C-alpha positions, 0 to 999 in steps of 0.5 A: 894819356886818356884811359881806354875801355877794355872793350875798345882795346879788344876791338883794336886788337882784332884789326891788327896784323897777326905779327903784332897780335902775336907780340902782344900776347907773347910771354916772351914780350912780357919777360923782355919788358920785366927784365928791362924794368928790372935792369933800369930800377923800375919799381915792382908796382910800376912794371904793369904801367910800363907794360900797359903803355907798351901795349898801347904802342902795339895797339896803335893808340900811343905813338912810339916816340911818345912812350918816353914822355908818357912814362916820365909822367906815369912812373917814379924813375929818373929820366936817365933810367926811363931813357934806357928803359925805352931804348931797350923796349924799342930794341927788343920789343918794337924793332923786331916788328918794325915793318908792321909798326911802320904800317900801323903808324905810317911812319919810318922807325929807325934804330936809335942809338944807345943812350950814353952816360951823361957827363962821362969822358970819352963818349965823343970822338976825339977832335983833330983825329984824321981819318983816312978816306977810303977809295972805292975799287972795282971788285974783281971777284964779283961774278955776274948774275944772270 
């Protein structure tokens, strides 16, 4: 990941939608990032690195799908913790402004599934279970709207 000059990042920030600018400078965003880092065992000295790369995603210079790989190379934490950290950041920071990020990156952002414990029993659906097929019925209570 290349380093960017502060002046260049400020120029990018000026061109962003107001919704993203608000999130970048929000104290609530900083709290969400710090709390996610604390919950996932990120060292205190690495929290600023996480915040930097989250900021790069919000500024449009780091695609959201590259955040996990970037953090794996930049901070000292195991892959499971980083995966959970990125999931929380996506859920609490990126997802509320997903429309603006989709426009910024010209991509569609879908909510990812919560990372599951690796090797834990019961995480998959039991095999051989028969599900009852639902039949569609006409809703007799629906009123016409004109």
